[in-house]
C-alpha positions as CSV (number, residue, x, y, z in Angstrom):
1,M,-54.7,-30.6,48.2
2,P,-55.2,-30.4,52.0
3,S,-54.0,-27.2,53.5
4,S,-54.4,-25.4,56.8
5,D,-54.6,-21.7,57.7
6,E,-53.6,-22.3,61.3
7,E,-49.9,-22.1,60.5
8,G,-50.3,-18.8,58.7
9,E,-52.9,-16.2,58.0
10,I,-54.2,-16.1,54.4
11,C,-54.2,-12.6,53.0
12,P,-56.5,-12.7,50.0
13,E,-55.8,-9.0,49.2
14,I,-52.1,-9.6,48.6
15,H,-51.2,-11.0,45.2
16,V,-47.5,-10.5,44.3
17,S,-46.5,-10.1,40.6
18,E,-43.2,-9.2,38.9
19,Y,-41.6,-11.2,41.5
20,A,-38.2,-12.9,42.0
21,F,-36.7,-14.9,44.9
22,V,-33.2,-14.2,46.1
23,N,-30.9,-15.7,48.7
24,Q,-29.1,-13.7,51.4
25,Y,-26.4,-12.7,48.8
26,G,-29.0,-11.4,46.4
27,E,-28.6,-14.3,44.0
28,P,-31.7,-15.7,42.2
29,I,-33.1,-18.9,43.8
30,S,-36.2,-21.0,43.2
31,F,-39.0,-21.0,45.8
32,S,-38.9,-24.8,45.5
33,V,-35.8,-24.9,47.9
34,L,-38.2,-23.9,50.7
35,P,-40.0,-26.4,52.9
36,L,-43.3,-27.5,51.2
37,Q,-46.3,-27.5,53.4
38,W,-49.0,-30.1,52.6
39,S,-51.0,-29.8,55.8
40,E,-50.8,-28.4,59.3
41,N,-48.7,-31.2,60.5
42,E,-46.9,-32.2,57.3
43,V,-44.0,-30.2,56.0
44,I,-41.4,-31.6,53.5
45,G,-37.9,-30.2,53.6
46,Q,-35.9,-28.0,56.0
47,D,-35.5,-24.3,56.2
48,K,-31.7,-24.2,55.6
49,T,-31.5,-21.2,53.2
50,E,-32.6,-17.7,53.8
51,V,-35.0,-16.8,50.9
52,F,-36.5,-13.4,50.2
53,L,-39.4,-12.5,48.0
54,D,-39.0,-9.3,45.9
55,G,-42.0,-8.1,43.9
56,V,-45.0,-5.7,43.7
57,A,-48.6,-5.9,44.9
58,D,-51.7,-3.7,44.8
59,D,-51.5,-3.2,41.0
60,G,-47.9,-2.2,41.3
61,L,-48.4,0.4,44.0
62,M,-46.9,-1.6,46.8
63,K,-43.3,-2.8,46.9
64,I,-42.8,-6.2,48.6
65,Y,-39.4,-7.4,50.0
66,K,-40.0,-10.0,52.7
67,Q,-38.3,-13.2,53.9
68,V,-40.3,-16.3,53.1
69,V,-40.1,-19.6,55.0
70,A,-42.4,-22.1,53.2
71,W,-44.6,-22.6,50.1
72,K,-47.6,-24.6,49.1
73,L,-49.7,-25.3,46.0
74,E,-53.4,-25.7,45.2
75,L,-54.3,-27.9,42.2
76,S,-58.1,-27.9,42.6
77,Y,-58.9,-24.7,40.8
78,A,-59.1,-23.8,37.1
79,L,-55.4,-22.8,37.2
80,P,-52.8,-24.0,39.7
81,E,-52.1,-21.6,42.5
82,I,-48.8,-21.1,44.4
83,L,-48.6,-19.5,47.8
84,V,-45.6,-18.6,50.0
85,L,-45.5,-18.1,53.7
86,L,-43.9,-14.9,55.0
87,K,-41.7,-15.0,58.1
88,D,-44.5,-13.1,59.9
89,K,-46.9,-16.0,59.2
90,K,-48.9,-14.6,56.4
91,W,-49.6,-16.5,53.2
92,I,-49.6,-14.6,49.9
93,T,-50.3,-15.7,46.4
94,L,-47.8,-15.6,43.5
95,Q,-48.9,-14.4,40.1
96,K,-46.6,-13.5,37.2
97,P,-42.8,-13.7,37.8
98,R,-40.3,-11.2,36.6
99,K,-39.1,-11.8,33.1
100,S,-35.4,-12.2,34.1
101,F,-36.4,-14.7,36.8
102,G,-38.3,-17.1,34.5
103,S,-35.4,-19.5,33.8
104,T,-34.8,-20.0,37.6
105,I,-38.3,-21.4,38.2
106,R,-39.0,-23.0,34.8
107,T,-38.8,-26.6,35.9
108,I,-40.9,-26.3,39.0
109,L,-43.6,-24.4,37.1
110,I,-43.7,-27.1,34.4
111,T,-44.0,-29.7,37.1
112,I,-46.9,-27.9,38.8
113,H,-48.8,-27.5,35.5
114,W,-48.2,-31.2,34.8
115,L,-49.6,-32.2,38.1
116,H,-52.6,-29.8,37.6
117,F,-53.4,-31.3,34.2
118,M,-53.0,-34.9,35.5
119,K,-55.3,-34.2,38.4
120,K,-58.1,-32.9,36.2
121,N,-57.5,-35.1,33.2
122,S,-56.5,-38.5,34.7
123,E,-57.7,-40.5,31.7
124,E,-56.0,-38.4,29.0
125,S,-53.1,-39.8,27.0
126,A,-49.5,-38.8,27.7
127,K,-49.5,-37.1,24.3
128,S,-52.3,-34.8,25.5
129,V,-50.5,-33.6,28.5
130,W,-47.4,-32.7,26.5
131,N,-49.4,-30.9,23.9
132,H,-51.0,-29.0,26.8
133,L,-47.7,-28.1,28.3
134,R,-46.2,-27.0,25.0
135,N,-49.1,-24.7,24.6
136,V,-48.9,-23.2,28.1
137,F,-45.1,-22.7,27.8
138,S,-45.1,-22.0,24.1
139,L,-42.8,-18.9,24.4
140,Y,-40.0,-20.7,26.2
141,E,-36.9,-21.4,24.2
142,F,-36.9,-25.1,25.2
143,E,-40.0,-27.3,25.1
144,P,-41.2,-29.0,28.3
145,S,-39.9,-32.5,28.7
146,E,-39.7,-35.4,31.2
147,S,-36.3,-34.1,32.3
148,D,-38.0,-31.1,33.8
149,L,-40.3,-33.4,35.8
150,L,-37.4,-35.5,37.0
151,C,-35.9,-32.5,38.7
152,H,-38.9,-32.6,41.1
153,K,-39.7,-36.3,41.4
154,L,-39.9,-36.0,45.2
155,L,-42.6,-33.4,44.8
156,I,-44.6,-35.7,42.5
157,H,-44.2,-38.6,45.0
158,E,-45.5,-36.4,47.8
159,A,-48.4,-35.0,45.7
160,V,-49.6,-38.6,44.9
161,K,-49.7,-39.3,48.7
162,W,-52.0,-36.4,49.3
163,D,-54.2,-36.3,46.2
164,K,-56.5,-39.2,45.3
165,D,-56.9,-38.0,41.7
166,L,-53.2,-38.1,41.2
167,E,-52.9,-41.5,43.0
168,N,-55.4,-42.9,40.5
169,S,-53.7,-41.5,37.4
170,K,-52.0,-44.1,35.3
171,N,-49.8,-41.5,33.6
172,V,-48.5,-40.3,37.0
173,I,-47.9,-43.8,38.3
174,N,-46.1,-44.8,35.0
175,F,-43.9,-41.8,35.3
176,L,-42.9,-42.5,38.9
177,Q,-42.0,-46.1,38.0
178,M,-39.5,-44.9,35.4
179,P,-35.9,-45.7,36.3
180,Q,-33.9,-42.7,37.5
181,R,-31.3,-41.4,35.1
182,N,-28.8,-38.6,34.9
183,I,-30.2,-35.3,33.8
184,T,-28.6,-32.4,32.1
185,L,-30.5,-29.3,33.2
186,H,-31.4,-26.7,30.6
187,Q,-29.9,-23.2,30.9
188,D,-33.0,-21.7,29.5
189,V,-33.6,-18.2,28.2
190,I,-37.3,-17.3,28.6
191,V,-39.5,-14.8,26.9
192,F,-42.6,-14.3,29.0
193,K,-46.2,-13.8,27.9
194,K,-47.8,-10.4,28.0
195,D,-48.9,-9.2,31.5
196,K,-52.5,-9.1,30.5
197,F,-54.9,-11.1,28.3
198,I,-56.5,-8.6,26.0
199,V,-58.8,-10.2,23.5
200,N,-60.3,-8.6,20.4
201,G,-63.4,-10.5,19.6
202,D,-63.2,-9.6,15.9
203,E,-59.6,-10.9,15.6
204,G,-59.8,-14.0,17.8
205,L,-57.5,-14.7,20.7
206,D,-53.9,-13.6,21.0
207,D,-51.3,-16.2,20.6
208,D,-50.0,-15.0,23.9
209,D,-53.0,-16.3,25.9
210,I,-52.4,-19.2,28.1
211,G,-54.4,-21.9,26.4
212,E,-56.2,-25.1,27.2
213,E,-55.6,-28.0,24.9
214,V,-58.9,-28.8,23.1
215,G,-58.9,-31.4,20.4
216,G,-55.1,-30.9,19.9
217,A,-55.4,-27.2,19.2
218,G,-54.5,-24.3,21.5
219,K,-57.6,-22.6,22.9
220,S,-57.7,-20.0,25.6
221,I,-59.4,-21.0,28.8
222,F,-60.4,-17.4,29.4
223,D,-63.9,-16.1,28.5
224,P,-63.8,-14.0,25.3
225,V,-67.2,-12.5,26.2
226,C,-67.7,-9.7,28.8
227,A,-69.2,-11.1,32.0
228,I,-71.2,-7.8,32.5
229,C,-72.9,-7.4,29.1
230,D,-72.3,-10.7,27.3
231,D,-70.7,-9.0,24.4
232,G,-67.2,-9.5,22.9
233,G,-64.7,-7.1,21.5
234,Y,-61.9,-5.4,23.5
235,I,-61.9,-7.2,26.9
236,L,-59.6,-7.8,29.8
237,A,-59.4,-11.3,31.3
238,C,-59.2,-11.9,35.0
239,E,-56.2,-14.1,35.8
240,G,-57.9,-15.5,38.9
241,R,-60.0,-18.6,39.4
242,C,-63.2,-17.2,37.7
243,L,-61.7,-17.1,34.2
244,R,-64.1,-14.2,33.4
245,S,-63.4,-11.2,31.1
246,F,-64.7,-7.7,31.2
247,H,-64.7,-4.6,29.0
248,P,-62.1,-2.5,30.7
249,T,-63.5,0.9,29.6
250,K,-66.9,2.3,28.7
251,A,-65.6,3.0,25.2
252,A,-64.8,-0.7,24.8
253,G,-68.4,-1.7,25.6
254,I,-70.1,1.3,24.0
255,D,-72.2,-0.9,21.6
256,T,-74.0,-2.5,24.5
257,C,-73.8,0.4,26.9
258,C,-71.7,-1.8,29.2
259,E,-70.9,-0.5,32.6
260,S,-67.4,-1.9,32.2
261,L,-64.6,-1.9,34.8
262,G,-64.5,1.9,34.7
263,F,-60.9,2.4,33.5
264,V,-60.5,5.7,31.7
265,N,-57.8,4.7,29.1
266,D,-55.4,2.0,28.0
267,A,-52.6,3.6,30.0
268,Q,-54.4,2.6,33.3
269,I,-54.8,-0.9,32.0
270,D,-51.1,-1.2,30.9
271,A,-50.1,-0.1,34.4
272,I,-51.7,-3.2,36.0
273,P,-49.0,-5.9,36.4
274,S,-51.7,-8.7,36.7
275,F,-55.4,-8.1,36.6
276,L,-57.7,-9.8,39.2
277,C,-61.4,-9.0,39.4
278,K,-62.7,-8.0,42.9
279,N,-64.2,-11.4,43.4
280,C,-60.9,-13.2,42.9
281,L,-59.0,-10.5,44.8
282,C,-61.2,-11.0,47.9
283,K,-61.8,-14.7,47.3
284,K,-65.6,-14.3,47.3
285,H,-67.6,-15.7,44.4
286,Q,-71.3,-16.0,43.4
287,C,-72.9,-19.4,43.4
288,F,-73.7,-20.1,39.8
289,A,-77.0,-21.7,40.9
290,C,-78.5,-19.3,43.4
291,G,-76.5,-16.2,42.7
292,E,-75.6,-15.6,46.4
293,L,-72.1,-14.4,47.2
294,G,-69.9,-16.7,49.4
295,S,-66.4,-17.2,50.6
296,S,-64.3,-19.2,48.1
297,N,-61.2,-19.1,50.3
298,N,-59.8,-22.6,50.9
299,S,-60.4,-22.6,54.6
300,P,-62.8,-24.1,57.2
301,G,-65.2,-21.2,56.5
302,Q,-65.4,-21.9,52.7
303,E,-68.9,-21.5,51.4
304,V,-68.7,-21.9,47.6
305,F,-66.6,-24.4,45.8
306,P,-65.2,-24.4,42.2
307,C,-66.1,-26.9,39.5
308,V,-63.1,-29.2,38.9
309,S,-63.1,-28.7,35.2
310,A,-60.0,-26.8,34.0
311,T,-62.0,-24.6,31.7
312,C,-64.9,-23.8,34.1
313,G,-64.8,-20.8,36.4
314,H,-68.1,-21.5,38.1
315,F,-68.6,-21.8,41.9
316,Y,-71.4,-23.4,43.8
317,H,-72.7,-23.9,47.3
318,P,-72.5,-27.7,48.1
319,K,-76.2,-27.8,48.7
320,C,-77.0,-26.0,45.4
321,V,-74.9,-28.2,43.1
322,A,-75.9,-31.4,45.0
323,N,-79.6,-30.5,44.4
324,L,-78.9,-29.9,40.7
325,L,-77.1,-33.2,40.2
326,H,-79.4,-35.3,42.4
327,P,-82.8,-33.5,42.4
328,D,-85.0,-36.5,43.1
329,N,-82.8,-38.3,45.6
330,E,-82.5,-36.7,49.0
331,A,-80.1,-39.3,50.4
332,E,-77.7,-39.0,47.4
333,E,-78.0,-35.2,47.5
334,K,-76.9,-35.2,51.2
335,K,-74.1,-37.7,50.5
336,F,-72.8,-35.6,47.6
337,R,-73.0,-32.4,49.6
338,D,-71.0,-33.9,52.4
339,K,-68.3,-35.1,50.0
340,I,-67.8,-31.6,48.6
341,V,-67.5,-30.1,52.1
342,A,-65.0,-32.8,53.0
343,G,-62.8,-31.7,50.0
344,D,-63.9,-34.0,47.1
345,S,-63.9,-32.4,43.7
346,F,-67.0,-32.3,41.4
347,T,-68.0,-31.6,37.9
348,C,-70.9,-29.1,37.6
349,P,-74.1,-29.5,35.5
350,T,-72.8,-27.3,32.7
351,H,-70.7,-30.2,31.4
352,K,-73.7,-32.5,30.7
353,C,-76.7,-31.9,28.4
354,F,-79.7,-30.7,30.4
355,V,-82.0,-32.9,28.3
356,C,-80.2,-36.2,27.6
357,K,-77.5,-35.9,30.4
358,R,-74.7,-36.8,28.1
359,S,-71.4,-35.1,27.5
360,E,-70.4,-33.0,24.5
361,D,-68.8,-34.4,21.4
362,A,-67.2,-31.4,19.7
363,E,-66.5,-33.4,16.6
364,V,-70.2,-34.1,15.9
365,Y,-72.2,-31.0,15.0
366,D,-75.5,-32.1,16.6
367,L,-73.6,-33.0,19.8
368,Q,-71.8,-29.7,20.2
369,F,-72.9,-27.7,23.3
370,A,-75.0,-24.6,23.6
371,L,-74.5,-22.9,26.9
372,C,-76.5,-20.5,29.0
373,R,-74.4,-17.7,30.6
374,R,-76.8,-17.0,33.4
375,C,-77.7,-20.5,34.8
376,P,-76.0,-23.9,34.9
377,K,-77.7,-25.4,31.8
378,A,-76.1,-26.7,28.6
379,Y,-77.8,-28.4,25.6
380,H,-76.6,-30.4,22.6
381,R,-77.6,-28.6,19.4
382,K,-80.1,-31.3,18.7
383,C,-81.6,-31.1,22.3
384,L,-81.9,-27.3,22.3
385,P,-85.5,-26.2,22.9
386,K,-86.9,-24.2,20.0
387,N,-87.7,-21.2,22.1
388,I,-84.0,-20.7,22.9
389,C,-82.0,-19.0,20.2
390,F,-78.4,-18.2,19.4
391,E,-78.9,-14.7,18.0
392,Y,-80.9,-11.6,18.7
393,N,-83.6,-10.9,16.1
394,K,-85.3,-7.5,16.4
395,Y,-87.9,-8.4,13.8
396,K,-89.1,-11.5,15.7
397,N,-88.5,-9.8,19.1
398,S,-86.3,-12.7,20.2
399,L,-83.4,-12.3,22.6
400,Q,-80.2,-14.3,22.5
401,R,-80.4,-16.8,25.3
402,A,-77.7,-19.3,24.4
403,W,-74.1,-19.2,23.4
404,E,-72.1,-21.7,21.4
405,K,-69.3,-23.3,23.4
406,S,-66.8,-21.9,20.9
407,A,-67.9,-18.4,21.9
408,L,-67.1,-18.9,25.6
């Protein structure tokens, strides 16, 4: 969605977790009561209530207690992002809320995740979105329902005005055309997910992981393979846009001599309220095509842009991805590049077979994807070149060069 940094300075180093919002009397209050900023000149709502953010930053070392005056959301990334504007004109990003505060913001979080899914999956059935939301909010006492969305119908109306993907979604339009009815709000008691996503490759993914609905079954969107050494096991997932995972300690990656994140023990990991890799913390990511680092901050100076797929954490320079998708058509390449710079979303080459240019069909064995972890190439099993293998074979001196999609 459009946003402007002129009304407030983006502080990529500040991500607040274990947060709650309170009014001037110290009572819990949702950030949704604040004015919602869509762009520099478009703010919905009035600042009638004093609202204060109470949380921690810098891995729990910094205490935050500041008045906030507005909020905004970003739906273009792999996960929805919520930011609030401090009174001193600095934007900061919200991460995990305080457990006791969960019920206060339950309906707005469900609405934001609903909008995020609809933006990225406009052709999916209504059943798919509710399966997805039940998976994301699986530890809530009450399942997500349309009543939760009706609490924020004005927000959905405004989102449709600003977002072309939502405007073209039949499910969103059908919902907005539903007649208004009286709603009894839930008084929910929430049990939150664990603060970190620790995955043991030998045991599969924790049920606590936030999942992406794939074929009707819950599946984590986080990479269960270390981004440094390409091996699984005991890993820590970044909760930022990249969706990558890392061996947190050298002991965890001892089998592959992994450099790891350098933590000494589990106590250090447990002390992190919410883990962000340095790239996501600084909002600088590598282009998955050329490997060069660029700013991923949603601002006029943005250099690399994320793939729109909800399960893809790759970033690209507009020129790089345009060249990959239109290698033999200079005019189409320039047109595509300009669209990305202007704010249009795109799907990167890893979601089409490099040989036949068709999508994956996970239900058909031969049409399942094999993916490279070092370049934007994917192949159907039947299209995979013979010199690319799935497993390391020391007797044939062959290195693993492809990973099955189920392993990513």
